[in-house]
N, C-alpha and C positions, 0 to 999 in steps of 0.2 A: 215676652209671654204674656205678662199681666195686662199690657197694654191692649193686646188682641182680645184677651179675655173681657176687658172693659168694654170693646167695641161691640163684641158679640153680644153681651148683655143689652147694650143700647139698641141694637138692631133688633134683638128680640122683643123689646118693650115697643119700638116702633110698629114693628109688625103685627103685634097684637092690639095696639092701641089703633093703628089706622088701617086695618085690614080691608074694610070695605073700600075705601078710597084707592088704596094701593092695588087691590084685586081687578082694577079696571084701568090701570094707567102704568104702562111699563116704563115710562120715562121718570115717573114719580117713584118708581120702585128701584129703578138705578140710581137715583138722586138719593134717597133716603136710606136704603139698604145696601145696595150692591157697591157703590163707589167707597162708602166708609171702610167697607172691609177690605177692598183692594187697597186703599191707602195704608191701612194697618199693616196689611202684609207688604208693604214698601213699594207698591206699585202707584207712584204719583200720577193721578188721572189728568192731572195739568201739565205733565211733562211728556211732549210728543216722542221722545227718545225711549220712553217705557210704554206708554199707553197711547194708541191710536184709534180713536172711535170711528165706528162708521167706515172700515177700510173698505175700498172698491176692490173686489177680485172678479175673476172669470166665472166664479161659482155663486156670487151674490155678495152680499155685504155683512159680515160678523159686526156685531155691537162693538167689540173691543178687539184689538190686536195687542198681544203683550210683546214687547220687544226685549231683545237683549243683544247688545254690541251691534246695533243697527238691523237684527234679522228679527222677524217674529217668531217666537218660540212656542207661542200658545194662541188660539183663537177662543173668544169666550162670546157665548150668544146668551143674551139677558131677556127675561120675560117677565111678565107683571106677577105679582105675588099670587101663589095658588095655582098657576097655570100648570097643566099636566106636561111635564118635559119629554115625555118619552117620544111623542111624534116629531119632535125638532130634532133628535140627537142625529139622525142620518143625515140632515141638512149640513150640520156642523162637520160632521165627518168628511163631507165632500170639500168644505171649505178647506180642510187640512190635507186631504189626500193630494188634490189638486196643487195646493200652493207648498207642498212639503213641508208644512208645519207638524211637528211631532206630537203637539198636545191639543185636546179640546177640553174646553170647560163649558158647562151650562148650569144656569141658575135662575131660580125665580126669587132671589132675595132670601128665601128660606132654604129651599134645598140646594145644594151644590154639589156637582159631579164633575170629577175629572176622570179623562181618558187619554190613554196612551196610544196614539194613533200607529205607531211603529210595530205595534204587536198585531197579530193576524185577527182581523174582526173589530179591532179597537178595544183594548183590554182596560176594564174599568179599574182606576187605581183608588178611587174612594167615592163614597156616596151618602152625603150627611145632612141633616136637617137640625137647622137652628133652633126651630119651634119645638122638635121633640126630642133630640138628643141632648145629653148634659153638655155645658159649656165647655168642660175641659176636653171631652172627646172631639167635640167640633173643631176646637183649638188645634189639638194634635194633628187632625186631618188636614186642615187648612195649612198648616205649616209646610206642606208638600209644595204649596206655591209661593212660599215666603221668597220675595225677591232676592235678598243676598244669598239664597241658597242655589239659584239658578246658576248655569244652565242644568245642574243635575237635579231634575224633578223626579222625586222618589214617592213611594207611598208613605202610609202612617209612619212617623218615626218611632225609634224605640221607646217602649212604655216608659213613663217618667220614674216608675220603681220596677224593680226585677219581681216578676209575679211567680207564684209557685204554681206552676202548671199541673202538679199532680192532684191538687184539689178539685173535687167535682161539684157539680150541680147538687148531688145528693147531699154532700156535706152542708151546702147552703140550706138546703130544706131541712135538715136536721136541727140546724139553730135558729129557725125563724121564729121560734117563740122567744128568743132572748131580747133584751132591751135593745132599743134604737140608740144610737150615738147622739143623736138630736135630743134625746132626752136630758142628756148631761148638760146641755145648753141653757136648760130651765131651772138647773139645781145650784144651790150654794155648795160648791165643793172644797171650801176652806179647810175643813178637817177630816175629809174624805180620802182614802187611798184609791189609786186608780184601779180600773176593772183587771181582772186577771187575763182577760181575753179581749182584742178588738178583732172583729171579722170583717175584711174588706168584702164586697161583692165579688170579687174575682177569685176568693178563696185563700188570698193572703192573710195569714194570722200573726197579730203582734201579741206575744206571749209573756206573761208576767212582767210587766215593765217596772213594778215595785214602786218607782217614783215617777210624778207626772212628767218632769223634764226627760225622761228615758224615751218618751214618744216623740218629742222632738229629735233626739238624738238617733233614734231609728230613722226617722224620715231625712235628716242629714245625711246619713250612709247612702240612702236609696234614691233620692231624688237625682234626676238627671242634670248635670251641672250646667246645661244650657239655660235652665230656667230658674237660676240663681243670679243675684241675690234674691231672697225672699223678704218682702215687707211684712210686716205685722197689718192685719187685716185693716183696711181703711185708713192705714198710715202712709205717709210718704217721708216720714222722717225717722223711722224705726225699723231695723233689719231684724230678723229672727235668725237667720242664716246668711253669711257672707263669707266671701274668700278670705276678707281680713276682718279682724274684731274691731271695726269702726262703723259707725252711722253713717249716712249720706253727708251730713253735715261736717264729718271728720272727728266727731266726739267718739271716744272709746267705748266699747262695751262694758257695761257695768260689772258683768259678771260673766266673762267669756269662757268658753271651753272649746278646744280644738278636737273635731270628729273628722277623722279622716284627713282630708287636705281642705276642709272648710271649718268656719268658726260658728258657733251658735251663742246667742246671747240667753243667758239662763235666768235672767231676772223677771220671769212671768210666774204669776200665780197659777193655781190649777185651773180657774175659771178662764183665764186667758189663755192657757195652754190648749183647753178644749176648743176655744174659738179659732185659734191657730191650726188645729187639727182639721176642724170642719172645711176652713179655708183651702188647706193642702188636699183634701178629700175632693173638693170641687175642681180643683187644678187637674187632679187625676182622672177626672172624668165621673166620679162617683158622686151621686146625692148622699149626704150624711145620714139620710133617712134609711138608706140602704146599708149603711155600716152597722154592725151588731156588736154588741158587748155583753160579756159573761162576767159577773161577780165572783 
């Protein structure tokens, strides 16, 4: 998951930096934006058993055919950055209908949309924008195309945390005057207790954590296990949460505690825990700016 997030961030940077060039060049868009994401999702663009570019069919030539066990499972149409994709969707549907391929993907390097052609009229599975949507949200939707998960292509995976559906937009409006979580990143919290409430944009509330480490325990209980182990932000040598109390090099956690069926490393100070939490919010598809706190 973290590798996919890194690629999404890199693709976003390229799209913003080279927007003018890529908006006039489909092949450059494919090379710079589309191919890296396909590879991150497990579709090796250099392996003809997985990806066949420019496949000739009776209905035209899709830019990519994605193969599973010798048969195409999805057709992918690529366009240059910024292209309005709507007028090309019907063409892609024809590729799939006539060739009995179950799924159609269309992308301009920023917007990615997946359709289930087996459903009447071609049912949209997801439609997401790398430039406009939070990276975590983009990653969760693109995981529907994760190669190890095929041939069962499904919609957005279960949320990484269990949300409280009873919380409403009205509740969010009531607390908009509260402090933003990102404000904590600018403070020295060494002698400060955690806020009494942390309010996520979906209405989920972390109440009365008492100690900073309780926030990490909360996430350890809620995070989907598919997205573990969790590294400390920017590190490749220290885990925050793992299935065993050991770091990647085999070294033991300095201060371990088991939470459910995972282990957390507790040897973080308050500022580090805030940094870890901000990282987790991004994984969940939330901007830390949209997470509110109440003292």
